C-alpha positions in Angstrom: -45.0 53.6 61.6 -45.7 55.9 58.4 -43.9 55.4 55.0 -43.3 57.1 52.6 -41.5 60.3 51.7 -41.2 63.3 54.3 -43.3 66.5 53.4 -39.6 68.1 52.2 -38.8 65.2 50.3 -39.1 64.9 46.1 -42.4 65.6 45.9 -41.5 69.2 47.2 -41.6 72.1 44.5 -37.5 73.2 44.3 -36.5 76.5 43.1 -33.4 75.2 41.0 -33.1 71.6 41.1 -35.5 68.6 40.3 -36.4 66.2 42.9 -35.7 62.9 40.6 -37.5 59.8 41.3 -36.9 57.7 38.5 -33.7 55.4 38.6 -33.3 54.9 35.2 -33.1 58.3 34.2 -30.8 58.6 37.6 -28.0 55.9 36.3 -28.2 57.6 32.6 -27.7 61.4 33.9 -24.6 59.8 35.5 -23.3 58.8 32.7 -25.2 55.2 31.8 -25.5 54.1 28.1 -28.3 52.5 28.6 -30.5 55.3 27.4 -32.4 53.7 24.1 -35.0 52.2 26.3 -34.6 51.6 29.6 -36.6 48.5 30.3 -35.7 45.6 32.0 -32.9 44.8 34.3 -29.7 44.5 32.9 -27.5 41.1 32.7 -24.8 42.1 30.8 -23.3 45.3 29.1 -20.2 46.3 27.5 -18.9 49.6 25.4 -15.9 47.9 24.3 -13.9 50.3 26.6 -11.7 47.3 27.9 -11.2 45.8 24.4 -12.9 42.6 23.4 -12.2 40.7 26.2 -15.2 38.4 26.8 -16.2 38.5 23.3 -15.3 35.7 20.4 -14.5 37.2 17.0 -14.8 35.7 13.6 -15.2 36.2 9.9 -14.5 35.3 6.7 -12.8 36.1 3.7 -9.3 38.0 3.1 -8.9 40.6 4.9 -11.4 40.7 7.6 -10.9 41.9 11.4 -13.0 42.7 14.5 -10.8 45.1 16.6 -11.6 47.9 19.5 -11.4 50.9 17.7 -11.3 54.7 18.8 -12.1 56.3 15.0 -16.4 56.3 15.7 -18.1 55.5 19.1 -21.9 56.1 20.1 -20.6 56.5 23.9 -17.6 57.0 25.4 -13.9 56.3 23.5 -14.1 52.7 21.9 -16.4 50.7 19.4 -15.6 47.4 17.8 -14.7 47.9 14.3 -16.3 44.5 12.1 -14.3 44.6 8.8 -15.7 42.4 6.4 -13.6 39.8 4.1 -13.4 40.6 0.9 -14.3 36.8 -0.9 -15.9 33.8 0.2 -18.3 34.4 2.6 -17.5 37.8 2.9 -18.0 38.4 7.0 -17.3 39.3 10.2 -18.5 38.5 13.6 -18.6 39.0 17.1 -19.8 36.8 19.7 -20.8 36.5 23.4 -21.6 33.9 25.8 -23.3 34.1 28.7 -24.4 31.4 31.4 -27.9 29.8 30.6 -30.5 32.5 31.5 -33.8 32.1 33.7 -36.5 31.2 31.4 -38.5 35.2 30.7 -38.6 37.6 28.4 -34.8 39.3 27.8 -33.6 42.0 25.3 -30.7 42.2 23.2 -29.8 45.4 22.2 -26.8 47.1 20.2 -25.5 50.3 17.9 -23.8 50.5 15.0 -23.0 52.8 11.9 -24.1 51.7 8.3 -22.3 51.5 4.9 -23.2 51.3 1.4 -20.9 48.2 0.9 -22.1 45.8 4.0 -25.3 43.6 2.1 -26.7 42.5 5.6 -26.3 42.9 8.9 -27.9 40.2 11.7 -28.2 39.6 14.8 -28.9 35.9 16.5 -29.9 35.3 20.4 -29.5 32.0 20.5 -30.5 29.3 24.0 -29.3 25.6 24.2 -30.4 23.4 26.6 -28.8 20.6 26.1 -31.6 19.1 24.0 -32.5 21.5 21.5 -31.8 25.4 20.5 -33.5 28.0 19.8 -33.3 31.0 18.2 -34.1 34.1 17.3 -32.7 36.6 15.2 -33.2 39.9 12.6 -31.3 40.9 9.5 -31.4 44.0 7.8 -30.6 43.8 4.6 -28.8 47.0 2.7 -29.7 46.4 -0.8 -33.2 45.8 -0.5 -33.9 48.1 2.8 -35.9 45.4 4.7 -35.8 44.0 8.1 -36.7 40.5 8.5 -36.8 37.8 11.2 -36.3 33.9 11.2 -39.8 32.4 11.7 -40.0 28.7 13.4 -39.7 27.2 9.8 -36.0 29.0 9.5 -37.2 31.4 6.5 -36.9 34.9 6.7 -40.0 37.1 7.4 -40.1 40.4 6.0 -40.9 42.9 9.2 -40.5 45.9 7.9 -39.8 47.1 4.1 -38.5 50.4 3.0 -36.4 50.8 5.9 -33.5 53.1 4.7 -30.8 53.9 7.0 -28.6 56.8 7.3 -25.1 55.9 6.6 -22.9 58.5 7.9 -19.6 56.9 10.1 -20.6 59.1 13.1 -24.1 57.7 13.0 -25.3 54.8 15.3 -29.0 53.3 14.9 -29.8 51.4 17.7 -31.3 48.0 17.7 -33.6 45.8 20.1 -35.4 43.3 20.4 -37.2 41.5 23.6 -37.6 37.6 23.3 -39.7 35.2 25.9 -37.4 31.9 25.6 -39.8 30.5 28.4 -42.8 30.4 25.9 -40.3 30.5 23.0 -42.1 33.4 21.1 -40.8 36.6 20.1 -42.3 39.5 21.8 -41.3 43.2 19.7 -38.5 44.6 17.7 -37.5 48.7 18.0 -34.9 50.0 15.2 -34.2 54.0 15.9 -37.5 55.3 16.6 -39.9 52.5 15.1 -41.2 49.8 16.7 -43.2 46.4 15.7 -45.4 44.1 18.0 -44.3 40.5 17.2 -46.6 38.7 20.1 -47.4 35.3 19.3 -44.4 35.0 16.8 -43.3 31.6 17.7 -39.4 30.9 17.3 -37.2 28.9 15.0 -35.6 25.8 16.8 -34.0 22.7 16.4 -31.9 19.5 17.9 -29.0 21.0 19.4 -26.4 18.6 22.1 -24.8 22.0 23.2 -24.2 21.9 27.0 -26.9 25.4 28.7 -25.9 27.9 27.4 -26.9 31.5 25.4 -24.8 32.7 22.6 -25.3 35.8 21.0 -24.1 36.7 17.5 -23.6 40.0 15.7 -22.9 39.6 11.7 -21.9 41.6 9.2 -21.9 40.2 5.3 -19.8 43.0 2.6 -19.7 43.0 -1.2 -18.1 41.2 -3.1 -14.5 43.1 -3.8 -14.4 45.4 -1.2 -13.6 45.0 3.3 -17.0 46.8 3.9 -16.5 48.3 7.4 -19.0 49.0 10.5 -18.2 50.4 14.1 -20.9 48.3 16.8 -20.9 50.1 20.1 -23.1 49.4 23.7 -24.0 46.1 23.7 -26.9 45.3 26.5 -28.3 42.1 27.3 -31.7 42.5 30.0 -33.8 40.1 31.5 -37.1 40.8 33.2 -38.5 42.8 30.1 -42.4 43.7 29.8 
């Protein structure tokens, strides 16, 4: 029996429409916010349209809060507004717990606004196996305009200097990075139009008795004596990344 498309299928020229064969493109055209980097298979996504259910929020200092907000969003009507405390640790955090994944290349992506009163913005992806934790973390320092990563010794190492992010409440910057948890190494990172090859950079590992699970943590630290605020949207976790 013959297989494939008939001669009147997607490969035949049409006058008014295009025969779409890319399923990822089709999904985006139908309204999916998985539009920045379409590689990998989605295992979790959230645009905060139904609130912050499924997320654990936290912070430190006077006035911190993490709430659903309709003022600004990258897609849809809502985003998560993170207000940093003005004293003590001056932080706000948004955490997502996931089941222990099949080991392989996992992608972590989110979009956020930037503000002049933000000191650092970071995202951590930690996997606990019952004996150890393996942590992949990227940190953007607003004051120094440097993007760093957490190395195997637990130190922050510069990945890109001179990285200035426009501070506009309607502009969302998108960050994605891929981690090979099977071999405990980084793979690549992307921020807006830039990308970095991180092949063979080992992850930070430490002893941990936490039961098997995965934790994604987005954290912001504001400057002293102000309640700095940013908006986070389009949280995506993928597997089977190249």
